[in-house]
GUDOFI-405690 format. One record per residue (C-alpha): chain; x, y, z. Coordinates in Angstrom, 1 decimal. Layout:
chain, x, y, z
A, X, Y, Z
...
! end
This chain:
chain, x, y, z
A, 10.5, 36.6, 18.9
A, 9.7, 35.4, 15.4
A, 8.7, 38.2, 12.9
A, 8.6, 38.5, 9.2
A, 9.6, 42.1, 9.7
A, 12.8, 41.3, 11.6
A, 15.7, 43.4, 10.4
A, 18.5, 41.6, 8.5
A, 21.7, 41.2, 10.4
A, 24.8, 42.9, 9.1
A, 27.1, 40.6, 7.3
A, 29.9, 39.6, 9.8
A, 33.4, 40.8, 8.9
A, 35.8, 38.1, 7.8
A, 38.3, 37.3, 10.6
A, 41.9, 37.5, 9.6
A, 42.5, 34.1, 11.3
A, 44.6, 32.6, 14.0
A, 47.6, 34.7, 15.1
A, 46.6, 37.5, 12.7
A, 45.2, 41.0, 13.3
A, 44.4, 43.6, 10.7
A, 45.1, 47.3, 11.1
A, 43.7, 49.2, 8.2
A, 44.8, 47.3, 5.1
A, 47.9, 45.8, 6.7
A, 48.3, 42.5, 8.5
A, 50.2, 41.9, 11.8
A, 51.3, 38.7, 13.4
A, 50.3, 38.4, 17.1
A, 51.0, 35.7, 19.6
A, 51.2, 35.6, 23.4
A, 54.0, 33.9, 25.3
A, 52.9, 31.0, 27.5
A, 52.4, 31.8, 31.1
A, 54.8, 29.0, 32.1
A, 57.8, 31.0, 30.6
A, 56.5, 34.6, 30.9
A, 54.1, 34.8, 33.9
A, 54.4, 38.6, 34.2
A, 54.4, 39.5, 30.5
A, 51.2, 41.1, 29.4
A, 52.4, 42.3, 26.1
A, 52.1, 39.9, 23.1
A, 54.6, 39.4, 20.3
A, 53.6, 41.6, 17.4
A, 55.3, 41.7, 14.1
A, 54.1, 43.8, 11.1
A, 53.6, 41.8, 7.9
A, 52.6, 44.8, 5.7
A, 50.0, 45.2, 3.0
A, 49.8, 41.7, 1.6
A, 47.1, 39.2, 0.4
A, 45.3, 37.4, 3.2
A, 46.4, 34.0, 1.9
A, 50.0, 35.1, 2.0
A, 49.5, 36.6, 5.6
A, 47.9, 33.3, 6.6
A, 50.9, 31.3, 5.3
A, 53.5, 33.5, 7.0
A, 51.5, 33.5, 10.3
A, 51.4, 29.7, 10.4
A, 55.2, 29.4, 9.8
A, 56.0, 32.0, 12.5
A, 53.7, 30.3, 15.0
A, 55.4, 27.0, 14.4
A, 58.8, 28.5, 15.0
A, 57.5, 30.3, 18.1
A, 56.0, 27.2, 19.7
A, 59.3, 25.4, 19.2
A, 61.2, 28.2, 21.0
A, 58.6, 28.4, 23.8
A, 59.2, 24.7, 24.5
A, 63.0, 25.2, 24.5
A, 62.8, 28.2, 26.8
A, 60.5, 26.4, 29.2
A, 62.9, 23.5, 29.4
A, 65.8, 25.9, 30.1
A, 63.9, 27.8, 32.8
A, 63.0, 24.6, 34.5
A, 66.7, 23.5, 34.6
A, 67.8, 26.8, 36.3
A, 68.7, 30.4, 35.5
A, 72.5, 30.0, 35.6
A, 72.9, 26.6, 33.8
A, 70.4, 26.8, 31.0
A, 68.2, 29.9, 30.7
A, 70.9, 32.6, 30.3
A, 73.1, 30.6, 27.9
A, 69.9, 30.0, 25.8
A, 69.2, 33.8, 25.8
A, 72.8, 34.4, 24.8
A, 72.4, 32.1, 21.8
A, 69.0, 33.6, 20.7
A, 69.8, 37.3, 21.3
A, 73.4, 37.3, 20.4
A, 74.0, 38.6, 24.0
A, 72.8, 38.0, 27.5
A, 74.4, 40.7, 29.6
A, 73.6, 40.3, 33.3
A, 75.0, 43.4, 35.0
A, 74.6, 43.7, 38.8
A, 73.5, 47.3, 38.0
A, 70.5, 46.1, 35.9
A, 67.3, 44.6, 37.2
A, 66.7, 41.8, 34.7
A, 63.2, 40.5, 34.0
A, 63.4, 37.0, 32.5
A, 59.9, 37.3, 31.0
A, 60.8, 40.5, 29.1
A, 64.1, 38.9, 28.0
A, 62.2, 35.9, 26.7
A, 59.8, 38.1, 24.8
A, 62.6, 40.1, 23.2
A, 64.5, 36.9, 22.3
A, 61.5, 35.3, 20.5
A, 60.5, 38.5, 18.8
A, 64.0, 39.0, 17.4
A, 64.1, 35.4, 16.3
A, 60.7, 35.7, 14.5
A, 61.7, 38.9, 12.8
A, 64.8, 37.2, 11.5
A, 62.7, 34.3, 10.3
A, 60.3, 36.7, 8.5
A, 63.3, 38.3, 6.8
A, 64.4, 34.9, 5.5
A, 60.9, 34.0, 4.3
A, 60.7, 37.2, 2.3
A, 64.2, 37.5, 1.1
A, 64.6, 36.2, -2.5
A, 67.1, 33.3, -2.8
A, 70.2, 34.8, -4.6
A, 71.2, 33.2, -7.8
A, 74.3, 31.1, -7.5
A, 77.5, 32.3, -9.1
A, 79.3, 30.0, -11.5
A, 81.9, 29.5, -8.8
A, 79.3, 28.4, -6.3
A, 77.6, 26.1, -8.8
A, 81.0, 24.5, -9.3
A, 81.5, 24.1, -5.6
A, 78.1, 22.4, -5.1
A, 78.7, 20.2, -8.1
A, 82.0, 19.0, -6.7
A, 80.5, 18.3, -3.3
A, 77.6, 16.4, -4.9
A, 80.2, 14.3, -6.8
A, 82.2, 13.6, -3.7
A, 79.1, 12.6, -1.8
A, 78.0, 10.2, -4.5
A, 81.5, 8.6, -4.6
A, 81.5, 8.4, -0.7
A, 78.0, 6.8, -0.7
A, 79.1, 4.1, -3.1
A, 82.3, 3.4, -1.2
A, 80.3, 3.2, 2.0
A, 77.9, 0.7, 0.4
A, 80.9, -1.4, -0.7
A, 82.4, -1.4, 2.8
A, 79.1, -2.3, 4.3
A, 78.7, -5.4, 2.0
A, 75.8, -3.9, 0.1
A, 75.1, -3.5, -3.6
A, 77.3, -0.7, -5.0
A, 78.4, 1.0, -8.2
A, 81.5, -1.0, -9.1
A, 83.1, 1.8, -11.1
A, 82.7, 4.3, -8.3
A, 83.2, 2.0, -5.3
A, 86.3, 0.3, -6.5
A, 88.1, 3.5, -7.5
A, 86.6, 5.9, -4.9
A, 89.9, 7.4, -3.6
A, 91.3, 7.9, -7.1
A, 88.1, 9.4, -8.5
A, 87.7, 11.7, -5.6
A, 91.2, 13.0, -6.0
A, 90.7, 13.5, -9.8
A, 87.4, 15.3, -9.2
A, 89.1, 17.8, -6.8
A, 92.0, 18.3, -9.2
A, 89.7, 18.8, -12.2
A, 87.6, 21.3, -10.2
A, 90.7, 23.3, -9.3
A, 91.8, 23.4, -12.9
A, 88.4, 23.9, -14.4
A, 85.5, 24.5, -12.0
A, 82.9, 24.1, -14.8
A, 84.0, 20.5, -15.5
A, 82.8, 19.5, -12.0
A, 79.2, 20.1, -13.2
A, 79.3, 16.8, -15.1
A, 77.8, 14.2, -12.7
A, 79.2, 10.7, -12.3
A, 77.7, 8.1, -14.6
A, 74.6, 6.2, -13.4
A, 75.1, 3.3, -16.0
A, 78.2, 1.6, -14.5
A, 77.7, -2.0, -13.3
A, 76.7, -2.8, -9.7
A, 78.0, -5.6, -7.6
A, 78.1, -6.9, -4.0
A, 80.8, -5.4, -1.7
A, 82.8, -6.8, 1.1
A, 82.5, -5.2, 4.5
A, 85.6, -3.0, 5.3
A, 86.5, -0.9, 8.3
A, 88.5, 1.6, 6.2
A, 87.0, 4.3, 4.1
A, 89.6, 7.1, 3.8
A, 87.2, 9.7, 2.3
A, 86.2, 11.3, 5.5
A, 89.0, 12.8, 7.7
A, 88.2, 14.2, 11.1
A, 91.6, 15.8, 11.4
A, 90.9, 18.4, 8.7
A, 91.4, 22.0, 9.7
A, 88.3, 24.2, 9.8
A, 87.9, 28.0, 9.3
A, 87.9, 28.4, 13.1
A, 91.4, 26.8, 13.3
A, 92.9, 29.5, 11.1
A, 94.7, 32.5, 12.4
A, 91.7, 34.9, 12.3
A, 94.0, 37.9, 12.6
A, 95.2, 37.4, 9.0
A, 92.0, 36.2, 7.3
A, 91.2, 38.3, 4.2
A, 88.0, 40.4, 4.8
A, 86.0, 42.7, 2.6
A, 86.7, 46.4, 2.8
A, 84.4, 48.4, 5.1
A, 83.8, 52.0, 6.1
A, 82.6, 51.0, 9.6
A, 84.9, 51.6, 12.7
A, 87.2, 49.0, 14.1
A, 86.2, 46.7, 16.9
A, 88.4, 48.6, 19.3
A, 86.6, 51.9, 18.6
A, 83.1, 50.3, 18.9
A, 84.1, 48.5, 22.2
A, 85.4, 51.8, 23.7
A, 82.1, 53.5, 22.8
A, 80.2, 50.7, 24.4
A, 82.2, 50.8, 27.7
A, 82.0, 54.6, 27.8
A, 78.2, 54.3, 27.7
A, 78.2, 51.7, 30.5
A, 80.3, 54.0, 32.7
A, 77.9, 56.9, 32.0
A, 74.9, 54.7, 32.9
A, 76.6, 53.4, 36.1
A, 77.8, 56.9, 37.2
A, 81.3, 55.7, 37.9
A, 83.9, 53.2, 36.6
A, 83.9, 49.9, 38.4
A, 86.0, 46.8, 38.5
A, 83.6, 45.2, 36.0
A, 84.6, 47.8, 33.5
A, 88.2, 47.1, 34.0
A, 87.6, 43.3, 33.6
A, 85.6, 44.0, 30.4
A, 88.5, 46.1, 29.0
A, 90.9, 43.2, 29.6
A, 88.7, 40.6, 28.0
A, 87.9, 42.7, 25.0
A, 91.6, 43.5, 24.5
A, 92.3, 39.7, 24.6
A, 89.7, 39.2, 21.9
A, 91.5, 41.7, 19.7
A, 94.9, 40.2, 20.4
A, 93.7, 36.7, 19.4
A, 91.2, 37.5, 16.6
A, 92.5, 40.9, 15.4
A, 91.1, 44.4, 15.3
A, 88.9, 44.5, 12.2
A, 86.0, 46.6, 11.0
A, 83.1, 45.9, 13.4
A, 80.8, 44.6, 10.5
A, 83.4, 42.3, 9.1
A, 83.5, 39.7, 11.9
A, 81.6, 36.4, 11.5
A, 80.4, 33.7, 13.9
A, 83.5, 31.8, 13.0
A, 85.6, 34.5, 14.7
A, 83.7, 33.9, 18.0
A, 84.1, 30.2, 17.7
A, 87.8, 30.6, 17.0
A, 88.1, 32.7, 20.2
A, 86.3, 30.0, 22.2
A, 88.6, 27.3, 20.7
A, 91.6, 29.4, 21.9
A, 90.6, 30.5, 25.4
A, 89.8, 26.9, 26.4
A, 93.5, 26.9, 27.1
A, 93.5, 30.2, 28.9
A, 94.7, 29.8, 32.5
A, 92.0, 30.8, 35.0
A, 94.5, 32.3, 37.5
A, 96.3, 35.6, 36.9
A, 99.6, 34.3, 38.3
A, 99.8, 31.9, 35.3
A, 99.4, 34.8, 32.8
A, 102.6, 36.8, 33.1
A, 102.5, 40.2, 31.3
A, 105.9, 39.5, 29.7
A, 104.2, 36.8, 27.5
A, 101.8, 37.4, 24.6
A, 98.3, 36.0, 24.7
A, 99.2, 33.2, 22.3
A, 102.3, 32.3, 24.2
A, 100.2, 32.0, 27.4
A, 97.8, 29.7, 25.6
A, 100.6, 27.6, 24.1
A, 102.0, 27.1, 27.7
A, 98.7, 25.6, 28.8
A, 97.7, 23.3, 26.0
A, 98.1, 20.4, 28.4
A, 95.8, 22.1, 30.9
A, 98.6, 21.9, 33.5
A, 97.5, 25.4, 34.8
A, 93.8, 24.7, 34.8
A, 91.0, 25.7, 32.5
A, 88.1, 28.0, 32.4
A, 84.6, 27.1, 33.5
A, 81.9, 27.0, 30.8
A, 79.9, 29.7, 32.6
A, 83.0, 31.9, 32.6
A, 83.3, 31.5, 28.8
A, 79.6, 32.1, 28.2
A, 79.0, 35.0, 30.7
A, 82.4, 36.3, 31.5
A, 83.9, 36.5, 28.0
A, 81.1, 36.2, 25.4
A, 79.0, 38.3, 27.9
A, 81.2, 41.3, 27.1
A, 82.1, 40.6, 23.5
A, 78.6, 40.0, 22.0
A, 77.1, 43.2, 23.6
A, 79.7, 45.3, 21.7
A, 78.2, 44.1, 18.4
A, 74.6, 44.5, 19.7
A, 75.4, 48.1, 20.8
A, 77.3, 49.0, 17.6
A, 74.8, 47.6, 15.1
A, 72.2, 50.5, 15.5
A, 74.9, 53.0, 16.4
A, 76.8, 52.5, 13.1
A, 73.9, 51.2, 11.0
A, 74.8, 47.6, 10.0
A, 73.4, 44.2, 10.6
A, 74.8, 42.4, 13.6
A, 77.0, 39.7, 12.1
A, 77.0, 37.5, 15.2
A, 73.3, 37.7, 16.2
A, 71.6, 34.4, 17.1
A, 74.9, 32.5, 16.7
A, 75.1, 29.2, 18.6
A, 78.6, 28.5, 19.8
A, 80.1, 25.2, 20.7
A, 81.9, 25.1, 24.1
A, 84.6, 22.5, 24.7
A, 83.8, 19.4, 26.7
A, 86.8, 20.2, 28.9
A, 85.1, 23.4, 30.2
A, 84.0, 22.9, 33.8
A, 80.2, 22.9, 34.3
A, 78.8, 25.0, 37.1
A, 78.6, 22.9, 40.4
A, 75.1, 23.0, 41.8
A, 74.7, 23.8, 45.5
A, 74.1, 20.8, 47.8
A, 72.2, 20.7, 51.2
A, 74.1, 21.1, 54.5
A, 73.5, 18.7, 57.3
A, 72.5, 20.0, 60.7
A, 75.9, 18.6, 62.0
A, 77.8, 20.8, 59.5
A, 75.7, 23.8, 60.2
A, 76.5, 23.4, 63.9
A, 80.2, 23.2, 63.0
A, 79.8, 26.4, 60.8
A, 78.0, 28.4, 63.5
A, 80.5, 27.5, 66.2
A, 83.3, 28.7, 63.8
A, 81.3, 31.9, 63.1
A, 81.2, 33.1, 66.6
A, 84.9, 32.5, 67.1
A, 85.6, 35.2, 64.5
A, 86.2, 38.8, 65.5
A, 84.6, 40.2, 62.3
A, 80.9, 41.0, 61.9
A, 80.7, 39.5, 58.3
A, 82.0, 36.1, 59.4
A, 79.7, 36.0, 62.4
A, 76.3, 37.3, 61.0
A, 76.2, 36.5, 57.3
A, 75.7, 32.7, 57.7
A, 72.8, 33.0, 60.1
A, 71.3, 35.8, 57.9
A, 71.5, 33.5, 54.9
A, 69.9, 30.6, 56.6
A, 67.1, 32.7, 58.2
A, 66.2, 34.8, 55.2
A, 67.1, 32.7, 52.1
A, 68.6, 35.7, 50.4
A, 71.7, 35.9, 48.2
A, 75.1, 36.7, 49.8
A, 75.7, 39.7, 47.6
A, 72.5, 41.4, 48.6
A, 73.0, 40.7, 52.3
A, 76.5, 42.1, 52.2
A, 75.1, 45.5, 50.9
A, 72.5, 46.0, 53.6
A, 72.4, 49.3, 55.5
A, 70.7, 50.1, 58.8
A, 67.8, 52.1, 57.2
A, 66.9, 48.9, 55.1
A, 65.5, 47.4, 58.3
A, 61.9, 48.4, 59.0
A, 59.0, 47.2, 61.2
A, 56.6, 46.6, 58.3
A, 53.8, 45.1, 60.6
A, 53.5, 45.1, 64.3
A, 56.3, 43.0, 65.7
A, 57.4, 41.9, 62.2
A, 60.6, 43.2, 60.8
A, 61.7, 43.2, 57.2
A, 64.6, 44.3, 55.1
A, 64.1, 46.1, 51.8
A, 67.1, 47.0, 49.6
A, 66.7, 49.4, 46.7
A, 69.0, 49.3, 43.7
A, 70.8, 52.5, 44.8
A, 71.8, 53.6, 48.3
A, 73.5, 56.9, 49.3
A, 76.3, 56.5, 51.9
A, 78.3, 59.6, 53.0
A, 77.0, 61.6, 50.0
A, 78.0, 58.9, 47.5
A, 75.6, 56.7, 45.6
A, 76.4, 52.9, 45.6
A, 74.6, 50.5, 43.3
A, 73.6, 47.2, 44.9
A, 73.5, 43.8, 43.2
A, 69.7, 43.4, 42.7
A, 69.6, 40.5, 40.3
A, 65.9, 40.9, 39.4
A, 63.0, 43.3, 40.2
A, 61.6, 40.6, 42.6
A, 64.9, 40.6, 44.5
A, 64.4, 44.2, 45.5
A, 61.1, 43.6, 47.3
A, 61.2, 43.3, 51.1
A, 61.9, 40.0, 52.9
A, 61.0, 39.0, 56.4
A, 63.6, 38.8, 59.2
A, 63.2, 35.8, 61.5
A, 62.1, 36.7, 65.1
A, 65.3, 35.0, 66.3
A, 67.3, 37.9, 64.9
A, 65.1, 40.2, 67.0
A, 65.5, 38.1, 70.1
A, 69.3, 38.2, 70.0
A, 69.3, 42.0, 69.6
A, 70.6, 42.1, 66.0
A, 67.7, 43.9, 64.5
A, 67.7, 46.6, 67.1
A, 71.5, 47.1, 66.7
A, 71.2, 47.1, 62.9
A, 68.5, 49.9, 63.1
A, 70.9, 52.0, 65.1
A, 73.5, 52.0, 62.3
A, 71.2, 54.3, 60.2
A, 72.7, 55.0, 56.8
A, 75.8, 53.0, 57.5
A, 76.6, 49.6, 55.9
A, 76.1, 46.7, 58.3
A, 79.2, 45.0, 56.9
A, 81.5, 48.1, 56.4
A, 84.8, 46.2, 55.9
A, 83.4, 44.4, 52.8
A, 82.0, 47.6, 51.4
A, 85.4, 49.3, 51.5
A, 86.8, 46.8, 49.0
A, 86.7, 46.9, 45.2
A, 84.3, 44.0, 44.8
A, 82.3, 43.4, 48.0
A, 80.2, 40.5, 46.7
A, 83.2, 38.6, 45.4
A, 85.2, 39.2, 48.5
A, 82.3, 38.1, 50.7
A, 82.1, 34.9, 48.7
A, 85.8, 34.3, 49.3
A, 85.5, 35.0, 53.0
A, 82.6, 32.6, 53.3
A, 84.6, 29.9, 51.5
A, 87.4, 30.3, 53.9
A, 85.0, 30.2, 56.8
A, 83.5, 26.9, 55.5
A, 87.0, 25.4, 55.1
A, 87.9, 26.4, 58.6
A, 84.7, 24.7, 59.9
A, 85.7, 21.5, 58.1
A, 83.1, 21.8, 55.4
A, 85.3, 21.3, 52.3
A, 84.7, 17.7, 51.1
A, 82.2, 18.8, 48.5
A, 82.4, 22.0, 46.5
A, 78.6, 22.0, 46.3
A, 78.4, 22.7, 50.0
A, 78.7, 26.5, 50.2
A, 76.9, 29.6, 51.3
A, 74.2, 29.3, 48.6
A, 73.3, 25.9, 50.2
A, 71.6, 27.7, 53.1
A, 69.3, 29.5, 50.6
A, 68.1, 26.0, 49.5
A, 67.9, 24.8, 53.1
A, 65.6, 27.6, 54.0
A, 63.3, 27.1, 51.0
A, 63.1, 23.4, 51.7
A, 62.2, 24.0, 55.3
A, 59.5, 26.5, 54.3
A, 58.1, 23.9, 51.9
A, 57.5, 21.6, 54.8
A, 55.2, 24.1, 56.4
A, 51.7, 23.4, 55.2
A, 50.5, 26.9, 55.8
A, 53.1, 28.5, 53.5
A, 52.3, 28.2, 49.8
A, 54.5, 28.3, 46.8
A, 53.6, 31.8, 46.0
A, 54.6, 33.1, 49.5
A, 57.9, 31.1, 49.3
A, 58.8, 32.6, 46.0
A, 58.2, 36.1, 47.3
A, 60.3, 35.6, 50.4
A, 63.1, 34.2, 48.4
A, 63.0, 37.0, 45.8
A, 61.8, 34.8, 42.9
A, 59.1, 35.7, 40.4
A, 55.6, 34.5, 41.1
A, 54.6, 31.9, 38.5
A, 51.5, 29.9, 37.6
A, 48.1, 30.8, 36.2
A, 46.4, 34.2, 36.3
A, 44.6, 33.5, 39.5
A, 47.9, 32.8, 41.3
A, 49.3, 36.2, 40.3
A, 46.3, 38.2, 41.6
A, 46.7, 40.0, 44.9
A, 49.7, 41.8, 46.4
A, 53.1, 41.5, 44.9
A, 54.6, 41.5, 48.4
A, 53.9, 39.4, 51.5
A, 50.9, 40.4, 53.5
A, 50.9, 40.7, 57.3
A, 49.5, 37.2, 57.9
A, 52.0, 35.7, 55.4
A, 54.9, 37.6, 56.8
A, 54.0, 36.4, 60.3
A, 54.5, 32.8, 59.2
A, 58.0, 33.5, 58.0
A, 58.9, 35.6, 61.1
A, 57.9, 32.6, 63.3
A, 59.1, 29.8, 61.1
A, 60.1, 26.9, 63.5
A, 63.9, 26.6, 63.9
A, 65.5, 23.3, 63.3
A, 65.9, 21.7, 66.8
A, 69.0, 19.9, 65.6
A, 70.9, 23.2, 65.1
A, 72.2, 25.1, 68.1
A, 71.3, 28.8, 67.4
A, 72.1, 29.8, 71.0
A, 75.7, 30.5, 70.1
A, 74.5, 33.8, 68.6
A, 73.1, 35.1, 71.9
A, 75.0, 37.6, 73.9
A, 77.2, 38.9, 71.1
A, 78.8, 42.4, 71.2
A, 77.7, 43.6, 67.7
A, 79.4, 47.0, 68.2
A, 82.8, 45.4, 68.8
A, 82.4, 43.1, 65.8
A, 81.3, 45.9, 63.6
A, 84.4, 48.0, 64.5
A, 87.0, 45.2, 64.0
A, 89.1, 45.4, 60.8
A, 91.3, 42.9, 59.1
A, 94.9, 43.8, 58.7
A, 96.6, 43.7, 55.4
A, 99.2, 40.9, 55.2
! end
């Protein structure tokens, strides 16, 4: 309606701009993580900028957004490559730690949010921190380096047959030596730059330079135990590590083998790098540790207690006793060392000196071998070998792995009460993080929150009587012999490796128990009625995609569960070998100690 008496509209408030919000008089940077890397993360990144001018807030927001987008792309690439090979190592480098404890349900979306937030806070600190004025000694250092670079450039031009400064190029080695000597005697004299007025001529191509030497020793090659460090009032690394492990024991409720392993590896770090005040370590110390343990023998028999750590390392510099895998260095050693610093920083009030450090791992370190598919012929060999065993774990863990797609560690920890009839005629298994057995609480290896949701048991397991038998076990473990050992998951993996070897499946190290998880997912992918969302829930993976894909139940519905319960069996595989088994006898059988 047009009217001369129409009320004037209120003047719109000025928007803070992209990636900015204003609370009172203060600005705050805000940015959401892309759905591709954090599908379940509803909370945006928020970083307070304080009370500053709008133009300054705009400038900072643009810089932080650019850094964030770069990291989003890096995280997305790592997640696509796989959790074990790329994502967790990247989190380790960004966070300064990437602890993955079997007792902790880890959400990769939340970890990505934390990593990027910490990175942006660090970047904000660098943006605001004034550049410190150089000391006379630093100015002399930089002047000497500029002079050496100038001399090296002219020598390189001469060797390449280009126009070069004759005075510098023809006398490069002598001038470089004199420049260093002059700096050592009088650092201020190095501030005089080389002359720009000397004649230039054409050089002859030469293959020898002599100014750059790849054999020079770096800080990481020094004995870090004896490196001079500034005085500190903070506790020693050993005290901080003890406090960290004590807290972990308190959280877990009891001491485990993992704690013992962590103690051993933290002690090795002290033996090789030294026990210094916790705030006086540097990234170089961690790199020096990596450079040394690349010679650390992986097997305990090659590490006699009568030898010192350095003597053990010196005995394996030719790698005659093997070498550690890259994932062992990243997760097994750095995975217990870095958290000590992360835990101690707020506890003792200091800045974490190794936060966001990117370490270089040796090329000799073995990469993780990816799982490979198993042929129907090899699965038949495996199943025939399974039923010849007198032990319940050897007999039933392989078919459970193939018919559920779940990880070996989780299957080994199942108890009878985990088995339930979720829908009519459809049985599922649901394993919580903690289970009480004979009055004692046991923590189960739930890798992520999605892994703890129920998964469907194939109807074949019902047909052979296994589900009914498992239900009768009540609160008892279905694989008791494994659960009586110190590390059930690791022992189960060793048992399965021996079983595969006995079945003749040993040509490729990629053909292992985890292969059956991939085989199940591949078969489910061939069923047109089963979508990606349903496959991910059955396998214990996070549901990804757009918002629409995440709506609905977070667990399988009755119709979806029915598809998995009746998934067609591979006609090339003989499952009949599992019919008529005496599960009670198998459950009671025990291995004898040799």
